[in-house]
N, C-alpha and C positions, 0 to 999 in steps of 0.2 A: 417695412419694405415688403413689396408684394412677391409672391411666389414666381419664380423664373423658371422657364423649361416647359417642356412638351406636357400637355395635359395628359391624364392617364388614359390608356386604351379603353379599360374597362371599369365601370363604376361599381360593379359587384361581381362576386363569385359566380352568380348564376348566370349572368351575361357572358362571362368567359367559359363557363361550362358548355354552354349552347355551342360555342366555337369549337371547342375540344371535340365535343361529341360529332360534330359536322365533319371534322378533320377524319376522325377514326372511321366514319361511315363512308365519305365520298372524297376526301383531300389526299389521303395518303397513296404512295406509289404501288400499283399492282404488277406483279412481274411473274412470267411463266417461269417455273422451275421444272427442270427434267430430273426424274429420279433415277439415279445410277442404276445401271443394269437392268431397266425397264423401257417400256415406251411410254410410260405414265408422264403426264405433264400436269401440275397443278398450279394454280393461281395463288400466289402468296402475297398478302398486304405487307408492305414494308413501312411501317411507321417509324419515324425517327424524331428525336428532340428538335434537331434543326427544322426539318420538315413542319413539325406542329407549330414551332416558333414563328416561322414566315408565314404559315396558313393564318396564324391568329394576328398577324400584323406587326409583329415584333421584328426589329431590323437583324437580331441574331438571338442565340440561345442564351446568351448572357443577360440580355433584357428580360427575356422570359423568366429566367432564374430570379432575377430581381423581384419579381412579383411574388416569389415564394416567401420572401422576407416579411412581406405585408401579412399580417396575421389573418386577416380575412380571406386572403388568397391562398394561403399556405396549403390547406387540405386539398384544394382543387388542383393545384400543380403537383403536388406529391402523388395524388391519384393519377394524374395523366403520366407522369414519369413512370410509376408502378406498372401501369398498362403497356407502355413501350418495353420495359424490363421484361415483362411476362412475354412479350412477343419474341424477345432474344432467348428467353428459356425454352420456349416451344420449338424454336429453330434448333436448338441444341439437340432436343429429343428427336428430332427428324433427321439427324446426322448432317445438317448444314451448319457446321459449328465454326470455321475459323473466324469470319467476320462477327458471329455472335459473341464469341469468347472476348474479342477485342472490346466489343461494345459493352458487355458486362463488366469488364475490368473499369471502364469508364463510369459505370454506376457503382463502383465501390467493391465489386466482387474481386476476390484474392484466390489465384492460383497457388495453393500450397498443399504440402503433404505434411501430415502430423504423424509422429511415432510416439507410441505411448509405451514407456517401460514399466515392467512389473518386476517385483522382487527387490532385494536390497542391493544397493552397488557393491561391486566387489573390487578391492584394491588390485591393481595389475601384480601378477605373480612376481615379476622381476622387481618392481618397486618394494613389495613385501619383503623379498629376500635381502635387498640393501638395507632396509630398515632393522630387520633381524640381525644382520652381520654387524651393523653399527652398534649393537648392544642395547637398543632401545626395547623395553618391555612395556606393553600396555598393562595398566593395573588390572584389567579385566582378565588378562590372560597370564598372570603371574604364576598362578597355581598350574597352568596347563603345561605339562613337560614337553609336548610336541613343539610349542613355540619359545621354549628356553634354548639356550646354547645355539643360538642363530638358526633356529628352525630345523635343527637336525635331529631332536628328539633325545631320549636319554638311552641310548643303545649301549 
């Protein structure tokens, strides 16, 4: 049975790369951005995955991503995605962040805070007092007079 479906858009990664390069040079949206607190206006290119996908002839970004599964196109697609991701990182550095944060989360970035603890964990004093009053004596502390007698010491 013959293959059914649309013929491929691109026969080689090099052919696709030419279209990607063209998009980044002339195809993506350019927008005037006013810098807060100044009269300065800069022109910013706004490359997007959807924009690149449509420019390259795909009907949507999912079709573009489908090419990434093809081993011969994988590097080309990943590099284009990384270039757009870089754009959003640069927007964050310029203080133009809300939209960039949303886009970067779609690229797999995570907004999280990590807390690193140091030292040994301590049992809550209240819990330790209950354990002591219940008469439980840890083998390591049997000889320690402070921890005998419910934590009251040997006065």
